[in-house]
MIDO-767336 format. One record per residue (C-alpha): x, y, z. Coordinates in nm, 2 decimals, decimal comma. Example, Ala and Ser with C-alpha at 12.3 -4.5 7.8 and 13.67 -1.06 7.14 Angstrom:
% residues 2
PT        x        y        z
PT     1,23    -0,45     0,78
PT     1,37    -0,11     0,71
END
This chain:
% residues 762
PT        x        y        z
PT     0,98    -2,70    -6,70
PT     1,31    -2,83    -6,84
PT     1,50    -2,58    -6,62
PT     1,29    -2,64    -6,31
PT     1,32    -3,02    -6,31
PT     1,66    -3,05    -6,48
PT     1,84    -3,16    -6,16
PT     1,60    -3,46    -6,12
PT     1,58    -3,54    -6,50
PT     1,95    -3,61    -6,51
PT     1,93    -3,85    -6,22
PT     1,87    -4,23    -6,30
PT     1,55    -4,25    -6,10
PT     1,30    -4,27    -6,39
PT     1,09    -4,55    -6,53
PT     0,76    -4,60    -6,71
PT     0,41    -4,69    -6,58
PT     0,09    -4,83    -6,73
PT    -0,27    -4,83    -6,62
PT    -0,45    -5,13    -6,47
PT    -0,81    -5,12    -6,36
PT    -0,90    -5,25    -6,02
PT    -1,28    -5,22    -6,03
PT    -1,34    -4,85    -6,04
PT    -0,99    -4,77    -5,93
PT    -0,70    -4,71    -6,17
PT    -0,36    -4,84    -6,05
PT    -0,03    -4,72    -6,19
PT     0,20    -5,02    -6,25
PT     0,57    -4,93    -6,30
PT     0,79    -5,11    -6,55
PT     1,14    -5,03    -6,68
PT     1,24    -4,85    -7,00
PT     1,35    -5,19    -7,14
PT     1,00    -5,32    -7,09
PT     1,10    -5,54    -6,79
PT     1,00    -5,54    -6,43
PT     1,10    -5,25    -6,20
PT     1,00    -5,10    -5,87
PT     1,10    -4,84    -5,61
PT     1,32    -5,07    -5,40
PT     1,70    -5,05    -5,41
PT     1,71    -5,39    -5,59
PT     1,56    -5,23    -5,90
PT     1,80    -4,94    -5,91
PT     1,99    -5,09    -6,20
PT     1,66    -5,06    -6,41
PT     1,62    -4,69    -6,35
PT     1,72    -4,44    -6,62
PT     1,73    -4,07    -6,69
PT     1,42    -3,87    -6,78
PT     1,52    -3,84    -7,15
PT     1,57    -4,22    -7,17
PT     1,24    -4,29    -7,01
PT     1,06    -4,03    -7,23
PT     1,20    -4,20    -7,54
PT     1,10    -4,55    -7,42
PT     0,75    -4,43    -7,33
PT     0,68    -4,34    -7,69
PT     0,82    -4,68    -7,82
PT     0,64    -4,89    -7,56
PT     0,32    -4,69    -7,55
PT     0,34    -4,64    -7,18
PT     0,08    -4,43    -6,99
PT     0,35    -4,21    -6,86
PT     0,68    -4,17    -6,68
PT     0,75    -4,15    -6,31
PT     1,05    -4,13    -6,07
PT     1,15    -4,26    -5,74
PT     1,17    -3,98    -5,48
PT     1,54    -3,95    -5,40
PT     1,69    -3,86    -5,07
PT     1,67    -3,49    -5,01
PT     1,35    -3,44    -5,20
PT     0,98    -3,45    -5,14
PT     0,65    -3,49    -5,33
PT     0,33    -3,33    -5,20
PT     0,01    -3,46    -5,36
PT    -0,31    -3,26    -5,33
PT    -0,62    -3,45    -5,44
PT    -0,98    -3,35    -5,52
PT    -0,92    -2,97    -5,48
PT    -0,93    -2,71    -5,76
PT    -0,64    -2,47    -5,78
PT    -0,87    -2,19    -5,67
PT    -0,93    -2,36    -5,33
PT    -0,80    -2,14    -5,05
PT    -0,62    -2,43    -4,90
PT    -0,44    -2,50    -5,23
PT    -0,35    -2,13    -5,25
PT    -0,20    -2,14    -4,91
PT     0,01    -2,45    -5,00
PT     0,12    -2,29    -5,33
PT     0,23    -1,97    -5,14
PT     0,39    -2,18    -4,87
PT     0,61    -2,39    -5,09
PT     0,65    -2,17    -5,40
PT     0,82    -2,46    -5,58
PT     0,77    -2,65    -5,90
PT     0,40    -2,74    -5,92
PT     0,21    -2,94    -6,19
PT    -0,13    -3,10    -6,24
PT    -0,18    -3,47    -6,18
PT    -0,24    -3,73    -6,44
PT    -0,62    -3,71    -6,38
PT    -0,61    -3,33    -6,39
PT    -0,80    -3,32    -6,06
PT    -0,49    -3,32    -5,84
PT    -0,19    -3,10    -5,79
PT     0,17    -3,21    -5,73
PT     0,44    -3,00    -5,56
PT     0,80    -3,11    -5,58
PT     1,10    -2,96    -5,38
PT     1,39    -3,02    -5,15
PT     1,40    -3,09    -4,78
PT     1,65    -3,19    -4,51
PT     1,55    -3,53    -4,39
PT     1,76    -3,49    -4,07
PT     1,53    -3,21    -3,96
PT     1,21    -3,41    -4,00
PT     1,04    -3,60    -3,71
PT     1,14    -3,96    -3,77
PT     1,20    -4,29    -3,59
PT     1,34    -4,63    -3,69
PT     1,12    -4,94    -3,72
PT     1,21    -5,29    -3,61
PT     1,41    -5,34    -3,92
PT     1,61    -5,02    -3,86
PT     1,43    -4,85    -4,15
PT     1,37    -4,48    -4,11
PT     1,01    -4,39    -4,09
PT     0,80    -4,07    -4,05
PT     0,70    -4,00    -3,69
PT     0,38    -4,18    -3,60
PT     0,22    -3,86    -3,49
PT     0,18    -3,76    -3,86
PT    -0,01    -3,89    -4,15
PT     0,18    -3,96    -4,47
PT    -0,16    -3,98    -4,64
PT    -0,42    -3,77    -4,45
PT    -0,77    -3,90    -4,50
PT    -0,92    -3,58    -4,37
PT    -0,79    -3,33    -4,62
PT    -0,68    -3,55    -4,91
PT    -0,32    -3,45    -4,87
PT    -0,03    -3,69    -4,92
PT     0,34    -3,61    -4,84
PT     0,62    -3,84    -4,95
PT     0,98    -3,78    -4,85
PT     1,28    -3,94    -5,01
PT     1,43    -4,19    -4,76
PT     1,10    -4,24    -4,58
PT     0,89    -4,39    -4,86
PT     0,91    -4,63    -5,16
PT     0,63    -4,45    -5,34
PT     0,70    -4,30    -5,69
PT     0,56    -3,98    -5,85
PT     0,38    -3,99    -6,18
PT     0,53    -3,70    -6,37
PT     0,31    -3,50    -6,62
PT     0,49    -3,18    -6,71
PT     0,15    -3,00    -6,70
PT     0,30    -2,70    -6,52
PT     0,12    -2,48    -6,28
PT     0,42    -2,31    -6,12
PT     0,74    -2,33    -6,32
PT     0,95    -2,25    -6,01
PT     1,28    -2,42    -5,90
PT     1,29    -2,72    -5,68
PT     1,33    -2,50    -5,37
PT     1,47    -2,59    -5,04
PT     1,15    -2,63    -4,85
PT     1,23    -2,80    -4,52
PT     1,05    -2,53    -4,32
PT     0,74    -2,56    -4,54
PT     0,75    -2,94    -4,50
PT     0,77    -2,91    -4,12
PT     0,49    -2,66    -4,12
PT     0,27    -2,88    -4,34
PT     0,34    -3,18    -4,11
PT     0,24    -2,97    -3,81
PT    -0,06    -2,80    -3,95
PT    -0,20    -3,05    -4,20
PT    -0,07    -3,40    -4,14
PT    -0,10    -3,43    -3,76
PT    -0,31    -3,72    -3,64
PT    -0,42    -3,56    -3,32
PT    -0,44    -3,20    -3,20
PT    -0,15    -3,08    -2,98
PT    -0,28    -3,04    -2,62
PT     0,04    -3,06    -2,42
PT     0,36    -2,87    -2,45
PT     0,67    -3,04    -2,57
PT     1,00    -2,85    -2,56
PT     1,15    -3,06    -2,84
PT     0,84    -3,02    -3,06
PT     0,71    -2,68    -2,97
PT     1,02    -2,48    -2,89
PT     0,95    -2,17    -2,67
PT     0,69    -2,24    -2,41
PT     0,57    -1,88    -2,40
PT     0,49    -1,90    -2,78
PT     0,31    -2,23    -2,73
PT     0,10    -2,09    -2,45
PT     0,01    -1,78    -2,66
PT    -0,10    -2,00    -2,95
PT    -0,32    -2,21    -2,71
PT    -0,47    -1,90    -2,56
PT    -0,54    -1,75    -2,90
PT    -0,73    -2,06    -3,00
PT    -0,95    -2,03    -2,68
PT    -1,03    -1,66    -2,70
PT    -1,36    -1,53    -2,84
PT    -1,22    -1,50    -3,20
PT    -1,04    -1,83    -3,17
PT    -1,21    -1,97    -3,47
PT    -1,08    -1,69    -3,68
PT    -0,73    -1,75    -3,55
PT    -0,75    -2,12    -3,61
PT    -0,87    -2,07    -3,96
PT    -0,56    -1,87    -4,04
PT    -0,30    -2,02    -3,81
PT    -0,39    -2,39    -3,83
PT    -0,57    -2,42    -4,16
PT    -0,41    -2,14    -4,36
PT    -0,76    -2,06    -4,49
PT    -0,74    -1,71    -4,63
PT    -1,09    -1,70    -4,77
PT    -1,26    -1,38    -4,68
PT    -0,94    -1,18    -4,73
PT    -0,86    -0,98    -5,04
PT    -0,51    -1,13    -5,07
PT    -0,26    -1,35    -4,89
PT    -0,09    -1,04    -4,77
PT    -0,41    -0,92    -4,60
PT    -0,45    -1,26    -4,44
PT    -0,09    -1,24    -4,31
PT    -0,15    -0,90    -4,16
PT    -0,47    -1,02    -4,00
PT    -0,29    -1,31    -3,84
PT    -0,02    -1,08    -3,72
PT    -0,28    -0,86    -3,56
PT    -0,43    -1,16    -3,38
PT    -0,09    -1,26    -3,26
PT     0,01    -0,91    -3,16
PT    -0,30    -0,89    -2,93
PT    -0,14    -1,16    -2,71
PT     0,23    -1,08    -2,76
PT     0,20    -0,70    -2,74
PT     0,40    -0,48    -2,98
PT     0,68    -0,74    -2,99
PT     0,79    -0,80    -3,36
PT     1,03    -1,08    -3,26
PT     0,76    -1,27    -3,08
PT     0,51    -1,22    -3,36
PT     0,76    -1,34    -3,61
PT     0,84    -1,65    -3,41
PT     0,47    -1,75    -3,39
PT     0,39    -1,66    -3,75
PT     0,67    -1,90    -3,86
PT     0,48    -2,18    -3,70
PT     0,15    -2,09    -3,87
PT    -0,01    -2,24    -4,18
PT     0,05    -1,91    -4,36
PT     0,42    -1,92    -4,33
PT     0,59    -1,94    -4,67
PT     0,91    -1,83    -4,84
PT     0,79    -1,48    -4,90
PT     0,80    -1,43    -4,52
PT     1,18    -1,45    -4,54
PT     1,19    -1,12    -4,72
PT     1,28    -0,86    -4,45
PT     1,08    -0,58    -4,60
PT     0,77    -0,78    -4,64
PT     0,79    -0,94    -4,29
PT     0,86    -0,62    -4,11
PT     0,59    -0,42    -4,29
PT     0,33    -0,70    -4,23
PT     0,41    -0,72    -3,86
PT     0,40    -0,34    -3,83
PT     0,05    -0,34    -4,00
PT    -0,07    -0,61    -3,76
PT     0,05    -0,41    -3,46
PT    -0,11    -0,09    -3,58
PT    -0,44    -0,28    -3,63
PT    -0,45    -0,33    -3,25
PT    -0,47     0,05    -3,20
PT    -0,26     0,02    -2,88
PT    -0,49    -0,23    -2,72
PT    -0,34    -0,56    -2,63
PT    -0,41    -0,85    -2,40
PT    -0,39    -0,72    -2,04
PT    -0,07    -0,92    -1,98
PT     0,10    -0,71    -2,24
PT    -0,04    -0,38    -2,13
PT     0,11    -0,18    -1,85
PT     0,02    -0,34    -1,52
PT     0,16    -0,34    -1,17
PT     0,41    -0,61    -1,09
PT     0,19    -0,78    -0,85
PT    -0,05    -0,88    -1,13
PT     0,07    -1,21    -1,27
PT    -0,07    -1,42    -1,56
PT    -0,13    -1,79    -1,57
PT     0,10    -1,91    -1,84
PT    -0,12    -2,18    -1,99
PT    -0,45    -1,98    -1,97
PT    -0,33    -1,62    -1,97
PT    -0,57    -1,55    -1,68
PT    -0,46    -1,26    -1,45
PT    -0,42    -1,32    -1,08
PT    -0,29    -1,13    -0,78
PT     0,04    -1,24    -0,62
PT     0,01    -1,17    -0,25
PT     0,39    -1,15    -0,18
PT     0,43    -0,91    -0,47
PT     0,13    -0,71    -0,37
PT     0,28    -0,67    -0,03
PT     0,60    -0,56    -0,19
PT     0,41    -0,31    -0,40
PT     0,24    -0,17    -0,09
PT     0,58    -0,13     0,08
PT     0,72     0,05    -0,23
PT     0,42     0,28    -0,30
PT     0,27     0,35     0,04
PT     0,44     0,55     0,31
PT     0,33     0,40     0,64
PT     0,47     0,33     0,99
PT     0,41     0,03     1,21
PT     0,41     0,14     1,57
PT     0,45    -0,10     1,86
PT     0,22     0,04     2,12
PT     0,30    -0,10     2,46
PT     0,01     0,09     2,61
PT    -0,26    -0,05     2,39
PT    -0,06    -0,37     2,36
PT    -0,09    -0,39     1,98
PT     0,04    -0,27     1,65
PT    -0,08     0,07     1,54
PT    -0,08     0,14     1,17
PT    -0,01     0,50     1,05
PT    -0,03     0,60     0,68
PT     0,15     0,91     0,55
PT    -0,10     1,15     0,40
PT    -0,04     1,51     0,30
PT     0,27     1,54     0,51
PT     0,14     1,37     0,82
PT     0,10     1,01     0,95
PT    -0,27     0,93     1,01
PT    -0,38     0,64     1,23
PT    -0,55     0,37     1,02
PT    -0,77     0,09     1,13
PT    -0,71    -0,25     0,97
PT    -1,01    -0,21     0,74
PT    -0,89     0,13     0,63
PT    -0,55    -0,01     0,53
PT    -0,72    -0,30     0,36
PT    -0,92    -0,04     0,17
PT    -0,60     0,10     0,03
PT    -0,47    -0,24    -0,06
PT    -0,80    -0,33    -0,22
PT    -0,79    -0,01    -0,43
PT    -0,44    -0,10    -0,57
PT    -0,60    -0,41    -0,72
PT    -0,92    -0,24    -0,82
PT    -0,73     0,03    -1,01
PT    -0,61    -0,24    -1,24
PT    -0,92    -0,47    -1,25
PT    -1,20    -0,47    -1,00
PT    -1,29    -0,83    -1,09
PT    -0,96    -0,94    -0,94
PT    -1,04    -0,81    -0,60
PT    -1,07    -1,09    -0,35
PT    -1,08    -0,99     0,02
PT    -0,90    -1,30     0,12
PT    -0,59    -1,19    -0,07
PT    -0,63    -0,84     0,06
PT    -0,63    -0,96     0,42
PT    -0,34    -1,19     0,35
PT    -0,14    -0,90     0,21
PT    -0,22    -0,70     0,53
PT    -0,08    -0,99     0,73
PT     0,24    -0,99     0,52
PT     0,29    -0,62     0,59
PT     0,20    -0,62     0,96
PT     0,43    -0,91     1,04
PT     0,73    -0,71     0,91
PT     0,98    -0,64     1,18
PT     1,04    -0,27     1,10
PT     0,85    -0,14     1,39
PT     0,90     0,19     1,56
PT     0,80     0,27     1,92
PT     0,53     0,51     2,04
PT     0,81     0,74     2,17
PT     0,94     0,78     1,82
PT     0,63     0,97     1,71
PT     0,64     1,35     1,72
PT     0,99     1,32     1,88
PT     1,14     1,62     1,70
PT     1,09     1,90     1,95
PT     1,20     2,18     1,73
PT     0,95     2,10     1,46
PT     0,58     2,19     1,41
PT     0,39     2,02     1,12
PT     0,19     2,27     0,93
PT    -0,03     2,21     0,62
PT     0,24     2,36     0,39
PT     0,55     2,22     0,55
PT     0,75     2,16     0,86
PT     0,85     2,46     1,07
PT     1,18     2,43     1,24
PT     1,19     2,67     1,54
PT     1,49     2,81     1,73
PT     1,49     3,10     1,97
PT     1,60     3,34     1,70
PT     1,47     3,19     1,38
PT     1,20     2,98     1,21
PT     1,26     2,79     0,89
PT     0,99     2,62     0,68
PT     1,11     2,30     0,52
PT     0,92     2,05     0,29
PT     0,73     1,77     0,44
PT     0,91     1,44     0,46
PT     0,79     1,09     0,55
PT     1,12     1,05     0,74
PT     0,97     1,28     1,01
PT     0,72     1,06     1,21
PT     0,47     1,34     1,28
PT     0,11     1,24     1,36
PT    -0,01     1,59     1,45
PT    -0,05     1,85     1,17
PT    -0,17     2,20     1,26
PT    -0,43     2,29     0,99
PT    -0,26     2,62     0,91
PT    -0,03     2,75     0,64
PT     0,28     2,91     0,78
PT     0,34     3,23     0,59
PT     0,60     3,39     0,82
PT     0,41     3,72     0,83
PT     0,17     3,86     1,08
PT    -0,19     3,86     0,98
PT    -0,49     4,04     1,13
PT    -0,68     3,86     1,40
PT    -0,95     4,11     1,50
PT    -1,20     3,86     1,65
PT    -0,92     3,68     1,85
PT    -0,77     4,01     1,97
PT    -1,11     4,13     2,11
PT    -1,17     3,80     2,27
PT    -0,83     3,79     2,44
PT    -0,87     4,15     2,56
PT    -1,20     4,06     2,72
PT    -1,08     3,73     2,86
PT    -0,77     3,88     3,03
PT    -0,92     4,22     3,12
PT    -0,67     4,38     2,89
PT    -0,37     4,24     3,08
PT    -0,10     4,21     2,81
PT     0,12     4,00     3,03
PT    -0,16     3,74     3,07
PT    -0,22     3,74     2,70
PT     0,15     3,67     2,64
PT     0,14     3,38     2,89
PT    -0,17     3,23     2,72
PT    -0,01     3,26     2,38
PT     0,31     3,10     2,51
PT     0,10     2,81     2,65
PT    -0,08     2,77     2,31
PT     0,26     2,78     2,13
PT     0,39     2,49     2,35
PT     0,06     2,30     2,30
PT     0,09     2,30     1,92
PT     0,46     2,22     1,93
PT     0,64     1,89     2,00
PT     0,82     2,03     2,30
PT     0,78     1,78     2,59
PT     0,54     1,94     2,83
PT     0,72     1,82     3,14
PT     1,02     2,04     3,05
PT     0,82     2,34     3,16
PT     0,66     2,17     3,47
PT     0,34     2,37     3,44
PT    -0,03     2,32     3,41
PT    -0,28     2,59     3,32
PT    -0,59     2,66     3,54
PT    -0,83     2,91     3,39
PT    -1,07     3,01     3,68
PT    -1,38     3,22     3,66
PT    -1,75     3,23     3,67
PT    -1,96     3,09     3,39
PT    -1,99     3,28     3,06
PT    -1,65     3,43     3,08
PT    -1,55     3,24     2,75
PT    -1,25     3,07     2,91
PT    -1,33     2,73     2,76
PT    -1,34     2,88     2,41
PT    -0,96     2,93     2,40
PT    -0,90     2,57     2,50
PT    -1,15     2,45     2,24
PT    -0,97     2,65     1,98
PT    -0,64     2,48     2,06
PT    -0,81     2,14     2,06
PT    -0,94     2,20     1,71
PT    -0,59     2,30     1,60
PT    -0,45     1,97     1,74
PT    -0,72     1,76     1,58
PT    -0,93     1,47     1,71
PT    -0,75     1,20     1,89
PT    -0,47     1,44     2,01
PT    -0,66     1,57     2,32
PT    -0,89     1,43     2,58
PT    -1,14     1,58     2,82
PT    -1,07     1,46     3,17
PT    -1,09     1,63     3,51
PT    -0,84     1,59     3,79
PT    -1,04     1,34     3,99
PT    -1,08     1,11     3,68
PT    -0,71     1,15     3,61
PT    -0,62     1,03     3,95
PT    -0,85     0,72     3,92
PT    -0,73     0,38     3,84
PT    -0,79     0,39     3,46
PT    -0,76     0,77     3,43
PT    -0,39     0,77     3,39
PT    -0,42     0,55     3,09
PT    -0,68     0,78     2,94
PT    -0,42     1,06     2,88
PT    -0,18     0,82     2,70
PT    -0,09     0,92     2,35
PT    -0,25     1,27     2,37
PT    -0,09     1,61     2,34
PT    -0,34     1,80     2,56
PT    -0,54     1,67     2,85
PT    -0,78     1,85     3,08
PT    -1,14     1,97     3,12
PT    -1,32     2,26     2,96
PT    -1,57     2,28     3,25
PT    -1,44     2,11     3,56
PT    -1,68     2,12     3,84
PT    -1,56     2,19     4,19
PT    -1,41     1,88     4,33
PT    -1,18     1,75     4,61
PT    -0,91     1,50     4,54
PT    -0,72     1,30     4,81
PT    -0,39     1,37     4,64
PT    -0,25     1,49     4,31
PT    -0,02     1,20     4,26
PT    -0,07     1,16     3,88
PT    -0,08     1,54     3,83
PT     0,26     1,56     3,99
PT     0,41     1,28     3,78
PT     0,27     1,42     3,46
PT     0,40     1,77     3,51
PT     0,73     1,64     3,65
PT     0,80     1,40     3,36
PT     0,80     1,10     3,59
PT     0,72     0,75     3,48
PT     0,35     0,68     3,50
PT     0,20     0,34     3,58
PT    -0,12     0,30     3,38
PT    -0,36     0,04     3,26
PT    -0,66    -0,01     3,03
PT    -0,95    -0,23     3,13
PT    -0,88    -0,59     3,06
PT    -0,52    -0,53     2,97
PT    -0,18    -0,55     3,14
PT    -0,05    -0,24     3,30
PT     0,23    -0,04     3,14
PT     0,46     0,25     3,21
PT     0,50     0,57     3,00
PT     0,60     0,93     3,04
PT     0,34     1,18     2,94
PT     0,49     1,44     2,70
PT     0,18     1,66     2,66
PT     0,03     1,94     2,87
PT    -0,26     1,98     3,12
PT    -0,52     2,26     3,08
PT    -0,83     2,29     3,30
PT    -1,11     2,55     3,29
PT    -1,32     2,58     3,61
PT    -1,55     2,80     3,82
PT    -1,36     2,72     4,14
PT    -1,02     2,59     4,21
PT    -1,02     2,22     4,33
PT    -0,93     2,11     4,67
PT    -0,67     1,85     4,72
PT    -0,49     1,68     5,01
PT    -0,18     1,47     5,05
PT     0,15     1,64     4,94
PT     0,05     2,00     4,90
PT     0,39     2,16     4,94
PT     0,49     2,48     4,76
PT     0,65     2,28     4,48
PT     0,32     2,13     4,39
PT     0,16     2,48     4,36
PT     0,45     2,60     4,16
PT     0,34     2,37     3,88
PT     0,00     2,54     3,86
PT    -0,05     2,86     3,67
PT    -0,38     3,02     3,79
PT    -0,53     3,27     3,55
PT    -0,84     3,45     3,68
PT    -1,11     3,52     3,42
PT    -1,33     3,79     3,57
PT    -1,53     3,94     3,28
PT    -1,87     3,77     3,25
PT    -2,03     3,81     2,91
PT    -2,40     3,90     2,92
PT    -2,62     3,66     2,74
PT    -2,73     3,91     2,48
PT    -2,37     3,98     2,39
PT    -2,25     3,62     2,36
PT    -2,14     3,51     2,01
PT    -2,24     3,15     1,95
PT    -2,01     3,14     1,65
PT    -1,71     3,28     1,83
PT    -1,51     2,96     1,80
PT    -1,56     2,93     1,43
PT    -1,47     3,29     1,37
PT    -1,14     3,25     1,57
PT    -1,07     2,93     1,39
PT    -1,10     3,12     1,06
PT    -0,82     3,35     1,19
PT    -0,60     3,05     1,29
PT    -0,31     3,13     1,06
PT    -0,27     3,47     1,23
PT    -0,33     3,33     1,58
PT    -0,07     3,06     1,53
PT     0,18     3,32     1,41
PT     0,14     3,50     1,74
PT     0,17     3,17     1,93
PT     0,49     3,07     1,75
PT     0,64     3,41     1,83
PT     0,54     3,36     2,19
PT     0,69     3,01     2,18
PT     1,02     3,15     2,08
PT     1,02     3,36     2,40
PT     0,96     3,04     2,60
PT     1,27     2,89     2,44
PT     1,47     3,21     2,51
PT     1,36     3,18     2,87
PT     1,51     2,84     2,89
PT     1,18     2,66     2,85
PT     1,00     2,87     3,11
PT     0,68     3,06     3,08
PT     0,67     3,43     3,13
PT     0,46     3,43     3,44
PT     0,34     3,78     3,54
PT     0,32     3,88     3,91
PT    -0,06     3,84     3,92
PT    -0,02     3,47     3,84
PT     0,23     3,43     4,13
PT    -0,01     3,61     4,36
PT    -0,30     3,39     4,25
PT    -0,08     3,08     4,32
PT     0,00     3,20     4,67
PT    -0,36     3,27     4,74
PT    -0,46     2,92     4,61
PT    -0,19     2,76     4,82
PT    -0,32     2,94     5,13
PT    -0,68     2,85     5,05
PT    -0,62     2,50     4,96
PT    -0,36     2,41     5,23
PT    -0,58     2,33     5,52
PT    -0,31     2,42     5,78
PT    -0,25     2,76     5,63
PT    -0,63     2,83     5,58
PT    -0,69     2,71     5,94
PT    -0,41     2,93     6,07
PT    -0,54     3,24     5,88
PT    -0,90     3,18     5,99
PT    -0,88     3,03     6,34
PT    -0,55     3,13     6,50
PT    -0,45     3,46     6,66
PT    -0,21     3,59     6,92
PT    -0,26     3,51     7,28
PT    -0,49     3,77     7,45
PT    -0,28     4,01     7,65
PT     0,02     3,78     7,56
PT    -0,09     3,52     7,82
PT    -0,12     3,15     7,75
PT    -0,45     2,99     7,84
PT    -0,37     2,65     8,00
PT    -0,66     2,48     7,83
PT    -0,55     2,58     7,47
PT    -0,29     2,32     7,41
PT    -0,14     2,21     7,08
PT    -0,34     1,89     7,10
PT    -0,68     2,08     7,15
PT    -0,59     2,31     6,86
PT    -0,53     2,00     6,64
PT    -0,87     1,86     6,74
PT    -1,03     2,19     6,64
PT    -0,83     2,18     6,31
PT    -0,99     1,83     6,24
PT    -1,33     1,97     6,30
PT    -1,26     2,27     6,08
PT    -1,15     2,03     5,80
PT    -1,47     1,82     5,83
PT    -1,66     2,14     5,78
PT    -1,45     2,30     5,51
PT    -1,26     2,02     5,33
PT    -1,48     1,72     5,31
PT    -1,30     1,57     5,61
PT    -0,95     1,57     5,45
PT    -0,71     1,66     5,72
PT    -0,35     1,62     5,78
PT    -0,20     1,40     6,06
PT    -0,09     1,57     6,38
PT     0,27     1,54     6,26
PT     0,19     1,68     5,92
PT    -0,01     1,96     6,08
PT     0,28     2,06     6,31
PT     0,54     2,05     6,03
PT     0,32     2,25     5,78
PT     0,25     2,52     6,04
PT     0,61     2,55     6,13
PT     0,71     2,57     5,77
PT     0,45     2,84     5,70
PT     0,58     3,04     6,00
PT     0,93     3,00     5,88
PT     1,06     2,81     6,18
PT     1,08     2,47     6,33
PT     0,83     2,32     6,56
PT     1,05     2,35     6,87
PT     1,09     2,72     6,81
PT     0,72     2,80     6,78
PT     0,61     2,59     7,08
PT     0,67     2,60     7,45
PT     0,62     2,34     7,71
PT     0,47     2,43     8,05
PT     0,33     2,21     8,33
PT     0,35     1,90     8,12
PT     0,16     2,05     7,82
PT     0,27     2,19     7,49
PT     0,15     2,53     7,36
PT     0,22     2,74     7,07
PT     0,43     3,02     7,19
PT     0,26     3,30     7,02
PT    -0,07     3,17     6,89
PT    -0,40     3,06     7,03
PT    -0,75     2,98     6,89
PT    -0,97     3,29     6,83
PT    -1,29     3,32     7,04
PT    -1,49     3,26     6,73
PT    -1,31     2,94     6,66
PT    -1,35     2,82     7,01
PT    -1,72     2,89     7,00
PT    -1,78     2,73     6,66
PT    -1,59     2,42     6,74
PT    -1,67     2,39     7,11
PT    -1,74     2,02     7,07
PT    -1,38     1,96     6,97
PT    -1,23     2,22     7,20
PT    -1,44     2,21     7,51
PT    -1,44     2,51     7,75
PT    -1,17     2,74     7,87
PT    -1,07     2,74     8,23
PT    -0,99     3,08     8,38
PT    -0,64     2,98     8,48
PT    -0,36     3,14     8,29
PT     0,00     3,05     8,29
END
């Protein structure tokens, strides 16, 4: 005791005191060592003596005891009505670890030590005297704790020397501040103060720890320093560290910062080995599970600082989508809207808004389904779709030398093919569901089918494979200026080949439409955005003129519209393929250049009902890898040809026949005109009467579609390889064809238009 209190005993701050009864209360009345009056004010300083002087005088004057004025730089903590075994007392003893003794009554405990007054919360009263901040009790009626600090009080301490802890008068400013905060505060802290609470994050963590399910457990340790229920103070320290770690995550510095503001903080905490080991024990006790704000989470999940509640930040979620989802926003002039494509397995797939919202929703749900709110999902979609990084419809599938396969992108030249990895940089929306192996594979079913369909004509097989190769490629169809017409009776299987190609292209990339529908007002728009258009079973039909057909195959700009929307222009980059029983009839411009765009392939082998395979398409699809290999090899030949199909002679002959049959002038010429009998011109058979018979013939054979007189003359002259003046002669005011007249059969059949011959010859 002598060593512990020596620095105070040598100071002249001591005096005597005696007991006086005030009812049931005992008052301690100070008096000087000389027996005179004294007090704790500065005016009595001259009466104060050293401890030894006071102790000697106490014996002479029969005083009740000695006491001392609490000098500047020291404090006195008085704990009343609590036994030393009380958990609260144990916390304070651990916290201060300074000289401690029993009170005069034996029922209290006194702790003495040092503190820096400049660091304590104070204010000056109206007399400029320094006082303890009003937020704190000096004498707390709730826990029987009294704290007196030199320079802030004129109270004195009654010294007993009945030692509990014979420790030095330690520097205990931190312990005094902690005691003020935890045990002497008049009202609970509810609002953050930077000056008082320091780091806002730590303050919020403490507030949240108090509110969580085990908040009472936390408050018992952190606020009250109550270690009852724990085997030792060290166990209580580790338990508090575990509670703190749940909110801070495995962050030793943050745990240390918060622990220092707890009621358990004491000098022992300053030992590096103890502090680090205790924090590590607390972190380990969490078994890797911390508050969600400290666990791994996407950056769009934010946490409310005061409450710790998680919420979704829409701008950050939109940013997350941009960073984690490959997609393309396509400005579609045709459909007058914004199309959304999402990159999946090497290909951009068209997504409706609700599908894209489903992806956004899943990003949130993967973290916490309870945070999903469709309003925020929709708002995120709006953030994304109002970005200005659009691409045009023409940018899709624009790489003509690439074909997208399931296992990569095939780059094709006339001499080589190279498979490269998929890349989101390639805006491909069509993926052929095949794996490119680069090796030929058996296609027994397909080979038998093609042999039957073509009658064993290898040249026709090559042409069809070339057409398939172009269909599944990105080559612009108008470069070849061809359409495919497969013509034959029913049950020849001609539509199966087209259906196979459609399955390879995938839904949305082809459309079933016949020539008449295509030429209609809204038909042109129907082919927009497809790779293949046509009909698998086109009925016989007559069309006024193939205007749209010519523009599509020629790569001309098309004027189209959808119902209820503005018209737009586009160039069709796909191909046309029609299957039919009879070739269609069409009027208007039917010059040779129109027929040159039509490849007519006759399918002559009708399959008997009992030999038809209803699963043929599925079987051929199963051989698709090998079929596509053949088509790619055929496509290379098209490239070698300068983007021309290898048309066999039979296709050219079929085209000539079609032109003759479909061109009313030529058909009429072949059927109804012949040379003049005996080389003599019949005066009645003028060019005008022949034209009238032609009109009648058209009504009977071509649904009334006939050319004008001028068109008739020009077409006939062209077919005969001369001009109109050369093939006609003028006699007696009338014009006649120099070498041709109507046959007798034609005159008889169309007598109403022709009339009757006169016997006069020229």
